[in-house]
C-alpha positions as CSV (number, residue, x, y, z in Angstrom):
1,X,14.2,-22.1,-2.0
2,X,16.6,-25.0,-2.6
3,X,20.3,-24.8,-1.8
4,X,21.1,-24.9,-5.5
5,X,18.8,-21.9,-6.2
6,X,20.3,-20.0,-3.3
7,X,23.8,-20.7,-4.7
8,X,22.8,-19.6,-8.2
9,X,21.3,-16.4,-6.8
10,X,24.5,-15.6,-4.9
11,X,26.5,-16.1,-8.1
12,X,24.0,-13.9,-10.0
13,X,24.5,-11.2,-7.4
14,X,28.3,-11.5,-7.5
15,X,28.6,-11.2,-11.3
16,X,25.9,-8.5,-11.5
17,X,28.1,-5.6,-10.3
18,X,25.0,-4.2,-8.6
19,X,26.7,-2.6,-5.6
20,X,23.4,-2.4,-3.7
21,X,22.7,-6.1,-4.1
22,X,26.4,-7.0,-3.5
23,X,26.4,-5.2,-0.2
24,X,23.1,-6.8,0.9
25,X,24.5,-10.3,0.0
26,X,28.1,-10.0,1.0
27,X,28.4,-6.9,3.2
28,X,30.4,-3.9,2.1
29,X,33.6,-4.3,0.2
30,X,33.3,-7.4,-2.0
31,X,33.4,-6.2,-5.6
32,X,34.7,-7.9,-8.7
33,X,35.5,-6.3,-12.0
34,X,34.8,-7.6,-15.5
35,X,38.6,-8.1,-15.9
36,X,38.8,-10.4,-12.9
37,X,39.3,-14.1,-13.7
38,X,38.0,-17.0,-11.6
39,X,41.2,-17.3,-9.5
40,X,41.1,-13.6,-8.7
41,X,37.5,-13.8,-7.6
42,X,38.3,-16.8,-5.4
43,X,41.2,-14.9,-3.9
44,X,39.0,-11.9,-3.2
45,X,36.5,-14.2,-1.5
46,X,39.1,-15.9,0.6
47,X,40.5,-12.5,1.7
48,X,37.0,-11.4,2.5
49,X,36.5,-14.6,4.6
50,X,39.7,-13.9,6.5
51,X,38.7,-10.3,7.2
52,X,35.3,-11.4,8.5
53,X,36.9,-14.2,10.7
54,X,39.1,-11.5,12.2
55,X,36.0,-9.3,12.8
56,X,34.3,-12.2,14.5
57,X,37.3,-13.0,16.6
58,X,37.4,-9.3,17.7
59,X,33.7,-9.4,18.5
60,X,34.0,-12.6,20.5
61,X,36.9,-11.1,22.5
62,X,34.7,-8.1,23.4
63,X,31.8,-10.4,24.4
64,X,34.1,-12.4,26.6
65,X,35.7,-9.4,28.3
66,X,32.8,-7.9,30.2
67,X,34.7,-6.6,33.2
68,X,37.6,-5.2,31.1
69,X,35.2,-3.7,28.7
70,X,33.3,-2.0,31.5
71,X,36.5,-0.6,33.0
72,X,37.7,0.7,29.6
73,X,34.4,2.3,28.9
74,X,34.5,4.1,32.3
75,X,38.0,5.3,31.7
76,X,37.1,6.6,28.2
77,X,34.1,8.4,29.7
78,X,36.3,10.0,32.4
79,X,38.9,11.0,29.8
80,X,36.2,12.7,27.7
81,X,34.9,14.5,30.8
82,X,38.3,15.6,31.9
83,X,39.2,16.9,28.4
84,X,36.0,19.1,28.5
85,X,37.1,20.8,31.7
86,X,38.8,24.2,31.7
87,X,42.4,24.3,33.0
88,X,41.2,25.8,36.3
89,X,38.6,22.9,36.7
90,X,41.3,20.4,35.9
91,X,43.5,21.9,38.6
92,X,40.6,21.7,41.1
93,X,40.0,18.1,40.2
94,X,43.7,17.3,40.6
95,X,43.7,18.9,44.0
96,X,40.6,16.9,45.1
97,X,42.2,13.6,44.0
98,X,45.5,14.3,45.8
99,X,43.7,14.8,49.1
């Protein structure tokens, strides 16, 4: 498929209002209405790009934070475990940690 054909297919999907095809092509959230003009559609696309660039920045941060991520995951696991304990078990654990 040529680049021109791909571009036309993308535009067909965009103007189709078929939410299933829209989500396959653009991800969730990019919808245009029949009342939108060209400038509004372009603004929506630019907003969508900004949102995805932010998602990508966040994912890259996670990828590049291996040690911090491991530490945060351990702390979260410990917090969930501690919150599942009875008050008596929490007191016993506190006593063990103080000694």
